[in-house]
LUMMI-543187 format. One record per residue (C-alpha): x, y, z. Coordinates in steps of 0.5 Angstrom, whole numbers. Example, Ala and Ser with C-alpha at 12.3 -4.5 7.8 and 13.67 -1.06 7.14 Angstrom:
<atoms>
[atom [25; -9; 16]]
[atom [27; -2; 14]]
</atoms>
This chain:
<atoms>
[atom [0; 0; 0]]
[atom [3; 7; -2]]
[atom [4; 12; 3]]
[atom [0; 19; 3]]
[atom [7; 22; 2]]
[atom [9; 18; -4]]
[atom [2; 18; -7]]
[atom [2; 26; -7]]
[atom [9; 26; -10]]
[atom [7; 21; -15]]
[atom [1; 25; -17]]
[atom [5; 31; -18]]
[atom [10; 28; -22]]
[atom [5; 25; -27]]
[atom [2; 31; -31]]
[atom [6; 36; -28]]
[atom [6; 41; -34]]
[atom [-1; 38; -37]]
[atom [-7; 40; -35]]
[atom [-4; 45; -30]]
[atom [-9; 49; -26]]
[atom [-5; 55; -25]]
[atom [0; 59; -29]]
[atom [7; 59; -27]]
[atom [9; 65; -23]]
[atom [14; 70; -26]]
[atom [19; 72; -21]]
[atom [18; 68; -14]]
[atom [22; 63; -10]]
[atom [17; 58; -10]]
[atom [10; 57; -14]]
[atom [4; 53; -13]]
[atom [1; 48; -19]]
[atom [-3; 42; -19]]
[atom [-7; 38; -24]]
[atom [-15; 37; -25]]
[atom [-14; 30; -22]]
[atom [-13; 33; -15]]
[atom [-17; 40; -15]]
[atom [-23; 37; -11]]
[atom [-18; 34; -6]]
[atom [-15; 41; -4]]
[atom [-20; 46; 0]]
[atom [-23; 52; -3]]
[atom [-19; 57; 2]]
[atom [-12; 54; 0]]
[atom [-14; 55; -7]]
[atom [-16; 62; -7]]
[atom [-9; 64; -3]]
[atom [-5; 60; -8]]
[atom [-9; 64; -14]]
[atom [-8; 70; -11]]
[atom [0; 69; -10]]
[atom [1; 67; -17]]
[atom [-3; 73; -20]]
[atom [-1; 79; -15]]
[atom [5; 83; -18]]
[atom [10; 84; -12]]
[atom [12; 91; -10]]
[atom [18; 94; -14]]
[atom [24; 94; -10]]
[atom [30; 94; -16]]
[atom [27; 99; -20]]
[atom [22; 106; -18]]
[atom [16; 105; -23]]
[atom [14; 112; -26]]
[atom [8; 115; -26]]
[atom [4; 118; -33]]
[atom [5; 116; -40]]
[atom [11; 120; -43]]
[atom [17; 123; -39]]
[atom [24; 126; -40]]
[atom [30; 121; -41]]
[atom [35; 123; -35]]
[atom [41; 122; -40]]
[atom [39; 124; -47]]
[atom [33; 129; -44]]
[atom [29; 127; -50]]
[atom [22; 125; -49]]
[atom [20; 118; -49]]
[atom [14; 113; -47]]
[atom [14; 111; -40]]
[atom [15; 103; -39]]
[atom [15; 100; -32]]
[atom [18; 94; -34]]
[atom [20; 90; -28]]
[atom [27; 88; -27]]
[atom [28; 80; -28]]
[atom [30; 77; -21]]
[atom [33; 70; -19]]
[atom [31; 67; -13]]
[atom [36; 61; -11]]
[atom [34; 56; -6]]
[atom [37; 59; 0]]
[atom [31; 65; -1]]
[atom [26; 60; 2]]
[atom [31; 59; 8]]
[atom [31; 66; 10]]
[atom [28; 73; 10]]
[atom [30; 77; 4]]
[atom [24; 82; 3]]
[atom [23; 81; -4]]
[atom [31; 82; -6]]
[atom [35; 77; -10]]
[atom [40; 76; -16]]
[atom [40; 81; -21]]
[atom [44; 79; -28]]
[atom [46; 85; -32]]
[atom [52; 88; -36]]
[atom [57; 94; -34]]
[atom [55; 100; -37]]
[atom [60; 106; -39]]
[atom [55; 112; -36]]
[atom [59; 117; -40]]
[atom [58; 114; -47]]
[atom [52; 110; -46]]
[atom [54; 104; -48]]
[atom [56; 97; -45]]
[atom [63; 97; -43]]
[atom [66; 91; -47]]
[atom [60; 87; -45]]
[atom [63; 85; -38]]
[atom [57; 81; -34]]
[atom [56; 83; -27]]
[atom [51; 80; -22]]
[atom [48; 84; -16]]
[atom [47; 80; -10]]
[atom [43; 82; -4]]
[atom [47; 83; 3]]
[atom [45; 78; 8]]
[atom [47; 77; 15]]
[atom [44; 73; 21]]
[atom [40; 77; 26]]
[atom [37; 75; 32]]
[atom [29; 77; 32]]
[atom [24; 75; 38]]
[atom [17; 73; 37]]
[atom [12; 75; 42]]
[atom [7; 71; 40]]
[atom [11; 64; 40]]
[atom [15; 67; 46]]
[atom [22; 65; 42]]
[atom [28; 68; 39]]
[atom [30; 66; 32]]
[atom [37; 67; 28]]
[atom [35; 68; 21]]
[atom [39; 70; 15]]
[atom [36; 77; 13]]
[atom [37; 83; 9]]
[atom [38; 90; 11]]
[atom [31; 92; 8]]
[atom [28; 87; 12]]
[atom [30; 90; 18]]
[atom [27; 97; 16]]
[atom [21; 93; 14]]
[atom [20; 90; 21]]
[atom [22; 97; 24]]
[atom [16; 100; 20]]
[atom [11; 95; 22]]
[atom [13; 96; 29]]
[atom [15; 89; 31]]
[atom [17; 82; 28]]
[atom [10; 79; 29]]
[atom [7; 85; 25]]
[atom [12; 84; 19]]
[atom [10; 77; 19]]
[atom [3; 77; 19]]
[atom [2; 84; 16]]
[atom [6; 83; 10]]
[atom [3; 80; 4]]
[atom [5; 73; 2]]
[atom [8; 75; -5]]
[atom [12; 80; -2]]
[atom [15; 76; 4]]
[atom [17; 71; -2]]
[atom [20; 66; 3]]
[atom [17; 59; 6]]
[atom [21; 60; 12]]
[atom [16; 66; 13]]
[atom [10; 63; 12]]
[atom [12; 57; 16]]
[atom [13; 62; 22]]
[atom [6; 65; 20]]
[atom [2; 59; 20]]
[atom [5; 57; 27]]
[atom [3; 64; 30]]
[atom [-4; 64; 27]]
[atom [-5; 57; 30]]
[atom [-2; 59; 37]]
[atom [-7; 65; 36]]
[atom [-13; 61; 34]]
[atom [-12; 55; 39]]
[atom [-10; 60; 45]]
[atom [-3; 56; 46]]
[atom [1; 62; 47]]
[atom [3; 63; 54]]
[atom [-1; 57; 57]]
[atom [2; 59; 64]]
[atom [0; 66; 64]]
[atom [-7; 67; 62]]
[atom [-6; 75; 63]]
[atom [-1; 75; 58]]
[atom [-5; 70; 53]]
[atom [-11; 75; 53]]
[atom [-6; 81; 52]]
[atom [-3; 77; 46]]
[atom [-10; 75; 43]]
[atom [-13; 82; 44]]
[atom [-7; 85; 41]]
[atom [-7; 81; 34]]
[atom [-14; 80; 34]]
[atom [-15; 82; 27]]
[atom [-11; 77; 24]]
[atom [-14; 71; 28]]
[atom [-17; 66; 23]]
[atom [-20; 59; 24]]
[atom [-15; 53; 26]]
[atom [-18; 49; 20]]
[atom [-16; 54; 16]]
[atom [-9; 56; 19]]
[atom [-7; 49; 18]]
[atom [-6; 50; 11]]
[atom [-3; 57; 11]]
[atom [4; 56; 8]]
[atom [4; 49; 6]]
[atom [7; 47; -1]]
[atom [3; 43; -6]]
[atom [6; 37; -4]]
[atom [5; 38; 3]]
[atom [-2; 40; 2]]
[atom [-4; 34; -2]]
[atom [0; 29; 4]]
[atom [-5; 33; 9]]
[atom [-11; 32; 4]]
[atom [-9; 24; 3]]
[atom [-9; 23; 11]]
[atom [-15; 27; 12]]
[atom [-19; 23; 7]]
[atom [-16; 16; 9]]
[atom [-18; 18; 16]]
[atom [-25; 19; 14]]
[atom [-30; 13; 17]]
[atom [-33; 11; 10]]
[atom [-26; 10; 8]]
[atom [-23; 6; 13]]
[atom [-24; -2; 13]]
[atom [-27; -5; 19]]
[atom [-23; -12; 22]]
[atom [-28; -18; 22]]
[atom [-26; -18; 29]]
[atom [-30; -11; 31]]
[atom [-36; -13; 26]]
[atom [-37; -20; 30]]
[atom [-36; -16; 37]]
[atom [-41; -11; 35]]
[atom [-46; -16; 33]]
[atom [-45; -20; 39]]
[atom [-46; -14; 44]]
[atom [-52; -13; 40]]
[atom [-55; -20; 41]]
[atom [-54; -20; 48]]
[atom [-57; -13; 49]]
[atom [-63; -15; 45]]
[atom [-63; -22; 48]]
[atom [-64; -19; 55]]
[atom [-70; -15; 53]]
[atom [-73; -21; 50]]
[atom [-73; -18; 43]]
[atom [-67; -22; 39]]
[atom [-72; -28; 38]]
[atom [-77; -23; 35]]
[atom [-72; -20; 30]]
[atom [-69; -27; 28]]
[atom [-76; -30; 27]]
[atom [-78; -23; 22]]
[atom [-71; -24; 19]]
[atom [-73; -32; 17]]
[atom [-79; -30; 14]]
[atom [-79; -29; 7]]
[atom [-84; -25; 3]]
[atom [-88; -30; -1]]
[atom [-87; -29; -8]]
[atom [-93; -30; -13]]
[atom [-91; -35; -18]]
[atom [-92; -34; -25]]
[atom [-98; -37; -29]]
[atom [-96; -44; -32]]
[atom [-94; -44; -39]]
[atom [-97; -49; -44]]
[atom [-91; -54; -44]]
[atom [-92; -54; -37]]
[atom [-99; -56; -37]]
[atom [-98; -61; -42]]
[atom [-92; -64; -39]]
[atom [-94; -69; -34]]
[atom [-88; -69; -30]]
[atom [-88; -61; -29]]
[atom [-89; -58; -22]]
[atom [-96; -55; -24]]
[atom [-99; -62; -25]]
[atom [-96; -65; -19]]
[atom [-99; -60; -15]]
[atom [-105; -60; -18]]
[atom [-105; -68; -17]]
[atom [-104; -66; -9]]
</atoms>
């Protein structure tokens, strides 16, 4: 019997590109995609959150968008049409293990600013400066040492705390599986009221402070899960349903014995058995001509009796 995790990976591995439910995102550290076979297994709130992540444009970081239709070029002083084209950004796997705030690797070439031409076509990679910083979550009451950029530190100060930054910022701008994992733990702690179990006063204070972010626990369990993790969870949930569980014969016979003893005690078992033994009398069909002519048929035998 295939386990739930292997079933989820098997479904994702087969027909990954064919019949894709959501388009691939342009620039993100991760993406959500599944086929029509498992569409009904995933809950609606999870699919809506994935759809919003895939369609939302990230906040511009590596360029400043211009307003209007036409403008003046800074170097040539000539009128030109404004085109806010996002800068292509690459996100390695390490972006999911830290908080980069939407920053990533930008590929380009060195440019001679005086002559407005490429400088011998020398490629260059602009990398974000990342350092490990210690942050404190008052909801989880725990310190974390996370690799992050200087921009994330400024955003934490703007949001007035690490917890507000994780809960307020949209998933498209967080762009990190680690951040979504922390958000899921925070939401579950608020929904299940498991934060500060020994200090009820502090617990009520946290719930009152972050009441705008509280969602049902059934919905918070799916926040930040990848498609493979969500399918694994869906397989386990479906397998745990009573209609999908095969009952051993030992339990079936045990239930029948308990029912028999209970009904026998109330003198109802014999009545139920007699009613079950009685079969409804079915009307026999009229005899055919061959049966009437055959002297050895049941019709003629019963007629003689």
